[in-house]
VEXDREN-2710 file (C-alpha; in Angstrom, 1 decimal):
% VEXDREN-2710
k/r/px/py/pz
1/MET/148.0/108.3/137.7
2/ARG/147.9/109.4/141.4
3/LEU/147.4/112.9/142.6
4/PRO/148.1/114.6/146.0
5/SER/145.1/114.9/148.2
6/ALA/145.1/118.7/147.9
7/LEU/145.0/118.4/144.1
8/SER/142.5/115.6/143.8
9/GLY/139.6/117.9/143.1
10/ARG/137.5/117.0/146.1
11/ASP/137.4/120.7/146.9
12/GLY/137.7/122.1/143.4
13/ARG/136.5/125.7/142.9
14/ASN/134.3/124.7/140.0
15/ARG/132.7/121.7/141.9
16/ALA/128.9/121.8/141.9
17/PRO/127.0/121.2/145.2
18/THR/127.1/117.5/145.9
19/THR/123.4/117.4/146.5
20/GLY/122.8/117.6/142.7
21/THR/125.4/115.3/141.4
22/ARG/124.3/112.3/139.3
23/ILE/127.5/110.3/139.5
24/ALA/129.2/108.7/142.5
25/ALA/132.7/110.2/141.8
26/GLY/134.2/112.1/144.7
27/ASP/137.3/113.4/142.9
28/ASP/138.5/114.4/139.5
29/LEU/140.1/111.1/138.5
30/ALA/136.9/109.2/139.5
31/ALA/134.8/111.6/137.5
32/VAL/137.1/111.2/134.4
33/THR/136.9/107.4/134.8
34/ALA/133.1/107.6/134.8
35/TRP/133.2/109.7/131.6
36/LEU/135.6/107.3/129.8
37/ALA/133.4/104.4/130.8
38/ARG/130.8/105.6/128.3
39/TYR/133.3/104.7/125.5
40/ALA/134.4/101.3/126.8
41/ASP/133.3/99.7/123.5
42/SER/136.0/101.5/121.6
43/VAL/139.5/100.9/122.8
44/ALA/141.0/103.4/120.4
45/THR/138.6/106.1/121.5
46/VAL/139.3/105.5/125.2
47/ALA/143.0/105.7/124.5
48/THR/142.8/109.0/122.6
49/TYR/140.4/110.6/125.1
50/ARG/142.4/109.4/128.1
51/ARG/145.6/110.8/126.6
52/GLU/144.1/114.3/126.1
53/VAL/142.6/114.4/129.6
54/GLU/145.7/113.1/131.3
55/ARG/147.8/115.8/129.5
56/LEU/145.5/118.5/130.8
57/ILE/145.5/117.1/134.4
58/LEU/149.3/116.9/134.4
59/TRP/149.6/120.4/133.1
60/ALA/147.1/121.8/135.6
61/VAL/148.8/120.0/138.6
62/LEU/152.4/120.6/137.6
63/GLN/152.2/124.0/135.9
64/LEU/149.4/125.7/137.8
65/GLY/149.2/123.7/141.0
66/LYS/145.4/123.3/140.4
67/PRO/143.1/120.3/140.1
68/LEU/141.0/119.8/137.0
69/SER/137.9/121.0/138.7
70/SER/139.4/124.3/139.5
71/LEU/140.4/125.3/136.0
72/THR/139.0/128.5/134.6
73/HIS/138.2/129.8/131.1
74/GLU/141.5/131.8/131.2
75/ASP/143.5/128.7/132.3
76/LEU/142.2/126.9/129.2
77/LEU/143.2/129.7/126.9
78/VAL/146.7/129.4/128.2
79/TYR/146.6/125.6/127.8
80/GLU/145.5/126.0/124.2
81/ARG/148.7/128.0/123.5
82/PHE/150.7/125.5/125.5
83/LEU/149.6/122.6/123.3
84/ALA/151.1/124.3/120.3
85/ASP/154.4/124.7/122.1
86/PRO/154.8/122.6/125.3
87/GLN/157.4/124.4/127.4
88/PRO/159.6/123.8/129.2
89/ALA/160.4/121.0/126.6
90/ALA/162.6/119.1/129.0
91/ARG/159.6/118.5/131.3
92/TRP/156.9/117.9/128.6
93/VAL/158.5/116.6/125.4
94/LEU/160.0/113.2/124.8
95/ALA/163.6/113.3/123.7
96/GLY/164.0/111.1/120.6
97/SER/161.5/109.2/118.6
98/LYS/161.5/105.9/120.6
99/LYS/158.3/105.3/122.6
100/LEU/158.8/104.6/126.3
101/ALA/156.7/103.0/128.9
102/ARG/154.8/105.4/131.2
103/ASN/156.8/104.3/134.2
104/HIS/160.1/105.0/132.4
105/PRO/161.9/108.1/134.0
106/ASP/162.3/109.6/130.5
107/TRP/158.7/109.3/129.5
108/ARG/157.0/112.5/128.6
109/PRO/153.3/113.2/127.6
110/PHE/154.2/114.9/124.3
111/ALA/156.3/113.9/121.3
112/GLY/156.5/117.5/120.2
113/PRO/154.3/120.6/119.5
114/LEU/150.7/119.7/118.3
115/SER/149.6/120.8/114.9
116/PRO/146.6/123.2/114.7
117/GLY/144.4/120.3/113.8
118/SER/145.5/118.3/116.8
119/VAL/145.0/121.3/119.1
120/ARG/141.5/121.6/117.8
121/GLN/140.8/117.9/118.4
122/ALA/142.2/118.1/121.9
123/LEU/139.9/121.0/122.8
124/VAL/136.9/119.2/121.2
125/ILE/137.6/116.2/123.5
126/LEU/138.1/118.3/126.6
127/ASN/134.9/120.3/125.8
128/ALA/133.0/117.0/125.6
129/LEU/134.4/116.0/129.0
130/PHE/133.6/119.3/130.7
131/ALA/130.1/119.4/129.2
132/TRP/129.4/115.9/130.4
133/LEU/130.7/116.6/133.9
134/THR/128.6/119.7/134.1
135/GLU/125.5/117.8/132.9
136/ALA/126.2/115.1/135.5
137/GLY/126.2/117.7/138.3
138/TYR/129.9/117.2/139.1
139/LEU/131.0/120.6/137.8
140/GLY/129.3/123.9/138.3
141/GLY/130.0/124.9/134.7
142/ASN/131.9/124.2/131.5
143/PRO/134.9/126.5/131.3
144/LEU/135.3/125.8/127.6
145/ALA/131.7/126.8/126.8
146/LEU/132.9/130.4/126.9
147/ALA/135.4/129.8/124.1
148/ARG/134.9/131.7/120.8
149/ARG/133.3/129.6/118.2
150/ARG/135.6/129.2/115.3
151/ARG/134.4/128.4/111.8
152/ALA/135.4/124.8/110.9
153/PRO/138.3/124.9/108.5
154/THR/137.8/123.5/105.0
155/GLN/138.9/120.0/104.3
156/ALA/142.7/120.1/103.9
157/ARG/144.4/118.2/101.1
158/ILE/146.3/115.2/102.5
159/THR/150.0/115.7/102.4
160/ARG/151.3/112.9/104.6
161/TYR/151.5/110.1/102.0
162/LEU/154.2/108.4/100.0
163/SER/154.7/109.0/96.3
164/HIS/154.8/105.9/94.1
165/ASP/158.6/106.1/93.9
166/LEU/159.0/106.3/97.7
167/TRP/156.4/103.4/98.1
168/ASP/158.5/101.3/95.8
169/THR/161.6/102.1/97.9
170/VAL/159.7/100.8/101.0
171/LYS/158.8/97.6/99.3
172/ASP/162.4/97.1/98.1
173/ALA/163.5/97.5/101.7
174/VAL/161.2/94.7/102.9
175/ALA/162.2/92.5/100.0
176/ALA/165.9/92.9/101.0
177/MET/165.3/91.9/104.6
178/PRO/167.5/89.0/105.8
179/THR/165.8/85.5/105.9
180/GLU/168.6/83.2/107.0
181/THR/167.2/82.2/110.3
182/ALA/163.6/81.1/111.2
183/ARG/163.1/84.2/113.2
184/GLU/164.3/86.5/110.4
185/ARG/162.0/84.7/107.9
186/LEU/159.0/85.3/110.2
187/HIS/159.9/88.9/110.8
188/ALA/160.3/89.6/107.1
189/ALA/157.0/87.8/106.4
190/ARG/155.3/89.9/109.1
191/CYS/156.7/93.2/107.8
192/ARG/155.5/92.3/104.3
193/TRP/152.0/91.3/105.5
194/VAL/151.6/94.5/107.7
195/LEU/152.5/96.7/104.7
196/THR/150.2/94.6/102.4
197/VAL/147.1/94.8/104.6
198/LEU/147.5/98.4/105.5
199/TYR/148.0/99.4/101.9
200/LEU/145.5/97.1/100.1
201/GLY/142.9/97.4/102.9
202/GLY/143.5/101.0/103.8
203/LEU/143.1/100.1/107.5
204/ARG/143.8/102.3/110.4
205/ALA/146.4/101.2/112.9
206/SER/143.7/100.5/115.5
207/GLU/141.7/98.5/113.0
208/LEU/144.7/96.3/112.1
209/THR/145.5/95.5/115.7
210/ALA/141.9/94.8/116.7
211/THR/140.9/92.6/113.7
212/THR/141.2/88.8/113.7
213/MET/141.8/86.3/110.9
214/GLY/138.2/85.2/111.2
215/ALA/137.1/88.6/109.8
216/PHE/137.9/87.3/106.3
217/PHE/135.0/85.6/104.6
218/CYS/134.0/84.6/101.1
219/ARG/130.6/84.9/99.4
220/ARG/129.3/84.6/95.8
221/ASP/128.2/87.7/94.0
222/SER/125.1/87.9/91.7
223/HIS/127.1/86.4/88.8
224/GLY/128.3/83.4/90.9
225/THR/131.9/84.7/91.3
226/GLU/133.4/84.1/94.7
227/ARG/134.7/87.3/96.3
228/TRP/136.6/87.6/99.6
229/TRP/135.9/90.4/102.1
230/LEU/137.4/91.7/105.3
231/GLU/134.9/92.8/108.0
232/VAL/136.4/95.7/110.0
233/ASN/135.0/97.4/113.1
234/GLY/136.1/101.0/112.4
235/LYS/136.0/104.4/113.9
236/GLY/132.8/105.2/115.8
237/ASN/132.2/101.4/116.1
238/LYS/131.0/101.3/112.5
239/ILE/131.3/98.0/110.7
240/ARG/132.4/98.1/107.1
241/LEU/133.4/95.5/104.5
242/VAL/136.7/96.0/102.8
243/PRO/137.2/94.2/99.5
244/ALA/139.9/91.5/99.9
245/THR/141.3/91.4/96.4
246/ASP/142.9/88.3/94.9
247/GLU/146.3/89.9/95.6
248/LEU/145.5/90.4/99.3
249/ILE/144.2/86.8/99.6
250/ALA/147.4/85.5/97.9
251/GLU/149.5/87.5/100.4
252/LEU/147.4/86.2/103.3
253/ALA/148.0/82.7/102.2
254/ARG/151.8/83.4/101.8
255/TYR/151.9/84.9/105.3
256/ARG/149.9/82.0/106.9
257/ARG/152.1/79.4/105.2
258/ALA/155.1/81.0/106.9
259/TYR/153.5/79.8/110.1
260/ALA/152.5/76.4/108.8
261/LEU/148.9/77.4/108.8
262/PRO/146.2/76.6/106.1
263/PRO/146.2/79.2/103.4
264/THR/142.8/80.7/104.3
265/PRO/141.3/81.3/107.7
266/GLN/138.6/79.1/109.2
267/PHE/135.2/80.6/110.0
268/GLY/135.4/82.3/113.4
269/GLU/139.2/82.0/113.7
270/THR/140.4/84.1/116.6
271/ARG/144.0/84.4/115.7
272/PRO/145.0/88.1/115.3
273/LEU/145.5/89.5/111.9
274/VAL/149.2/90.0/112.7
275/LEU/150.8/86.9/114.3
276/PRO/153.7/87.0/116.8
277/VAL/157.2/86.2/115.7
278/ILE/158.0/84.7/119.1
279/GLY/155.6/82.1/120.5
280/LYS/153.0/79.8/119.0
281/ALA/151.0/80.7/115.9
282/GLY/147.8/79.9/117.8
283/SER/148.4/82.7/120.2
284/GLU/145.4/85.0/120.5
285/LYS/147.5/88.0/121.9
286/ALA/147.0/90.8/119.4
287/LEU/149.8/93.1/118.3
288/SER/149.8/96.4/120.3
289/ARG/149.7/99.7/118.5
290/GLY/153.1/100.5/120.0
291/ALA/154.5/97.3/118.6
292/LEU/153.0/98.1/115.2
293/HIS/154.6/101.5/115.4
294/LEU/158.0/100.0/116.0
295/ILE/157.7/97.5/113.1
296/LEU/156.8/100.3/110.7
297/LYS/159.5/102.6/112.0
298/GLU/162.1/99.9/111.4
299/VAL/160.8/99.4/107.8
300/PHE/160.7/103.1/107.0
301/GLY/164.1/103.6/108.6
302/GLN/165.6/100.9/106.4
303/ALA/164.0/102.4/103.4
304/ALA/165.4/105.8/104.3
305/ALA/168.8/104.3/104.7
306/ARG/168.7/102.9/101.2
307/LEU/168.0/106.4/99.8
308/ARG/170.8/108.0/101.9
309/ALA/173.2/105.5/100.5
310/ARG/172.6/106.9/97.1
311/GLY/174.0/110.3/98.1
312/PRO/173.3/113.5/100.0
313/GLU/170.9/114.7/97.3
314/TRP/168.4/112.0/98.5
315/GLU/168.3/113.3/102.1
316/PRO/165.0/115.3/101.7
317/GLN/163.2/112.1/100.5
318/ALA/164.9/110.0/103.1
319/ALA/163.6/112.4/105.7
320/VAL/160.1/111.9/104.4
321/LEU/160.4/108.2/104.8
322/ALA/161.9/108.5/108.3
323/SER/158.9/110.5/109.5
324/ALA/156.2/108.2/108.0
325/SER/153.8/106.2/110.2
326/ALA/150.9/103.7/109.9
327/HIS/148.5/106.5/109.0
328/TRP/150.7/107.6/106.2
329/LEU/150.1/104.2/104.6
330/ARG/146.3/104.7/104.8
331/HIS/146.8/108.1/103.1
332/THR/149.2/106.5/100.6
333/ALA/146.6/103.8/99.7
334/GLY/143.8/106.4/99.3
335/SER/146.0/108.7/97.2
336/HIS/147.2/105.8/94.9
337/MET/143.6/104.6/94.4
338/THR/142.5/108.0/93.3
339/ASP/145.6/108.3/91.1
340/GLN/144.3/105.1/89.4
341/GLN/140.9/106.7/88.9
342/VAL/139.1/104.5/91.4
343/ASP/135.6/105.9/91.9
344/LEU/135.7/108.3/95.0
345/ARG/132.5/106.6/96.3
346/PHE/134.3/103.3/96.4
347/VAL/137.4/104.8/98.1
348/ARG/135.1/106.4/100.7
349/ASP/133.3/103.2/101.5
350/ASN/136.6/101.1/101.6
351/PHE/138.1/103.6/104.0
352/GLY/135.0/104.2/106.1
353/HIS/134.9/107.9/105.5
354/SER/131.7/109.7/106.5
355/SER/131.6/112.0/103.5
356/LEU/133.2/112.4/100.1
357/SER/134.8/115.7/101.2
358/THR/137.2/113.7/103.4
359/THR/138.0/111.3/100.5
360/SER/138.6/114.2/98.2
361/GLY/141.7/115.0/100.2
362/TYR/143.4/112.2/98.2
363/LEU/142.9/113.9/94.8
364/HIS/146.6/115.0/94.4
365/SER/146.6/114.3/90.6
366/GLU/144.0/117.1/90.1
367/GLU/146.3/119.5/92.0
368/ASP/149.2/118.5/89.9
369/ALA/147.2/119.1/86.7
370/ARG/146.1/122.5/88.0
371/HIS/149.7/123.4/88.7
372/GLU/150.8/122.4/85.3
373/ALA/148.0/124.2/83.5
374/THR/148.6/127.4/85.5
375/GLN/152.3/127.3/84.8
376/GLU/151.8/126.7/81.1
377/ARG/148.9/129.2/80.4
378/HIS/149.1/131.9/83.1
379/ARG/152.2/134.0/82.6
380/ILE/153.1/137.7/83.3
381/GLY/155.5/137.9/80.3
382/TRP/158.0/140.5/81.5
383/CYS/160.3/141.7/78.8
384/SER/163.8/140.2/79.4
385/ASN/165.5/143.6/78.9
386/ASN/166.7/145.2/82.1
END
């Protein structure tokens, strides 16, 4: 990103006296870079934080004609409303669902309006930025510090997941992929493996793309049984061990054999968890999150097409599949585990949740039972006579 000199923030109205600054940054972009450098050990965090800050800077420059360091409390109140409905859409919102490179003329910073939860997350990130820049002596004050403190919402029930029937449709779509050529066989094998590891492991997209084959390891338990595990560096740079079930290890072997590799990884193997279709199997270039998004969109799109082929009455369910993403698979895995009465503590630890309240969002069967009991036993009983 490049900014005009007049909007660089060198003379921002909220700039603190330079005599008290504790960072070397002379303009807003340099100051933001210094803040992001604190999170350099987490690629996913840097990407998320950079996206939110760049959105704000673009809005400030293009919509208000102000640098970041001149924004006021009132400006940020307007920005909060803007996030929920970025207008004019032609300037801010991407047309279509295909991701574009930032240098593409049709690239836009938003895919659509942000949900209330996403708006809250954006403001939390921006508040952290402003607080740090104030503490560092770059800004004279934090314009978000004046915001009204809202009580944190209760943990919402997870709704973006696939029912067992829709999940079966997705698997059927992968099973039906063409395998006539070598490229088609590798592509089908990769799609099957991506779905397998996201579902059985409950991994986040960022975890899948950052993990290597060498993260699998085997050890004996107290009864002498060999058990495989997958070591994952998760959110907040927290290491967790995900059980690699016999089914997952069998799928791993199947996937590796498609590349003429030994069925199980070697200790310290640096190959990425998802191998490239084009190029050598020994390539250490990891799959990007954008590429993962495209793989899953293709799979979900094919599954949706299978439903639409059954008739127009299947359109609502097809639309659900068409809107699914990698994180839907994580929610699907958690929901299906709780449906099967897996202990919530185990689901929490497998998924790297910080508390059981987060994991409880997967308890859909309890909601279904509550609905059924209410419907059967709580009635008003109007007389049928008019």
